[in-house]
Steps between C-alpha positions, in 0.01 A plus 500: 500500500626198323891491544543305184296736269502831677131534437240606754184311572205718388199256564461150593653286245639796302829657482625816319739774503360789685460832305722782581331719763598811316283408191184535707584866543561590145220728361436537134589842358241732373531612153314747260316388174153363445434174696171375349415264794567773767302752312200265454507434876456871542204489267687667217499397128871479406411576139350836600823615671772735375829411685702782617659279780773338293801664363521418136552652146190687380585392151553140590759277322664593179318394178755242408481318830178304415644363172826401680310301772299339215815372352626331824567132468271343754612134491861557584671622827592866502861614524577455867724798505274729267814574318364729222299703754790519752724642206239759415467614856884505554537722198236741646669518830855502378623185665612152412215244414646286782382775751137470404266242643144475371225392724122426513446861607715670753311332782686163406819672526408669828439165648815345359703775657355458836564118476863569408580780735290413822497240755261443784569759765657749268399858476399677178442869485247685272446854411124523560243503356639177348354272220294231674684207331826621678333445823374157396843387367669618826241304711534188290868513564433511864671847544366801683417814302594844648362821337631848449205704405508773239440849646186671403576867448132587556176499292575553142879543570591142432714226659876479517775265624655606843859391402644542858212274637572245236873502572425465881278187430771344286746554770276382781360196335772389271251340275589222237254658260370839442193558272486828322261625238552808287254653401330372809167339474248646588656827592698584185802609699833437316852444652805701392741260332782647697322381815459149361867491399615610846284249688621218286855600548466552869338173574656221311349232722149603398347395170303805366192414282405812300149459332485727194171368383363871457823666380383552141418867563832584670783661288769257632533172691502511875835325516848537401700243299774481771242397748387223290853361455535506890296190501243596769246682289229326290274719286143382407300605205157403383359476149140443634458865599569768235582250209148366520576119569336454832319175371817343411687563808861625411771650710878502526786557725836673422791396730858429522585190302551273801168611654312456168653139483359411861156640391490286179608199693233532766213590247252249405575374151307648211325750730477751202289347239546515122211754454645731761844479358383591151282776633783662684725500201227642274418771757859615522526505118226777504625764726310766314171335642658511842600850476154604372342324796710662761438844341128433513524373862685804613262744324186327635658467858548864515166592343319259732685621818438864401130427448469341847686789670248744330224296665671540835673170541841486643727317251862412605798564252646212324775390270323184380187446281271486791424735789344504848180681604410587850180316562442550874364131512652314206273201542189717489620706185585172328140378565345830405679483149441133455126545506555743219695252294855640587759286681790673683764357728424520883846549636425380859700174426793736442452656847332806340131462607424859406626483136393335174719438188392593151668393184354696197347318199383633162392878495121404466532255795683764706215739422261249653711475820501875533112502466482243768722695740295805435206332656691455833611738758880530561598450869682751696875477428697374800 
């Protein structure tokens, strides 16, 4: 190593800063949705697939969104604070606009939070299964992720949070950051707001990140205002899911003013482009469309789940717009459906190799999925 530069010789005549060893061990997270190149590699035409693997609105974006996007000014930098959008979101959540931070999807905010809260060698805790991007963000920060698994009550009985186990893990590991998701993806299990409030109050040295990307079907938020004011809770929301804006990438965080200010300072400038900002404002202006979409999603979720149960499949209860099906072998069931033109989410990457996740689409598409399942034999529940 050169004493003057701090660089390490990498080859004869060459010097360079060695890469952080931990980066070699960061694996990309697995996501749902159609990946054209991956499907072609499996010998499948992406254009012939009906996608039940990604959690989105069955009605898509509100009608006014396309016109709003078309009106975006493309030769000027966007508002770096997304002021108009933040104000609309703040009104929806009942908070001050300074408590809202918009991001390029909630994934950007997840990585920012890990960068701000974690240092190499720190411990983060997650209620598992956990969104893969939380795992990636933790690894990129050089921290170790410990998991508290949800408890499976039995086939068809659903998953739930073992509150004593979560409390024990918080006391044992004293994590700098704790990832929570309610409703949980992919199980659909929801936390009780009182539990979240108690955890935040009892562990002021831990930053709790509550991902509410799938909360649209719940009657109330999964957090209490007093918890937000404590300064160690950040609530994440996504407009890429049930608002139909996946192609534009749009998420936001709600936090105490000082936490929100830190997030804004750490964020890349102009990360929320002008099209996404205008789309978000237009979507929030048409709440009737959003409510129709949620109503259709609930109706089709329940109809699809009932139809699958009638065929002998074990379907887990859920509070979200998606649900789990006991597959026996998730990878095999995914392949069996894929050759029939239906894509479901293999949940092996979540640690659930015996389950697939299904998100309903339009009624006629859901009928196609029911027909495809009827050609297959359900595994024995277990």
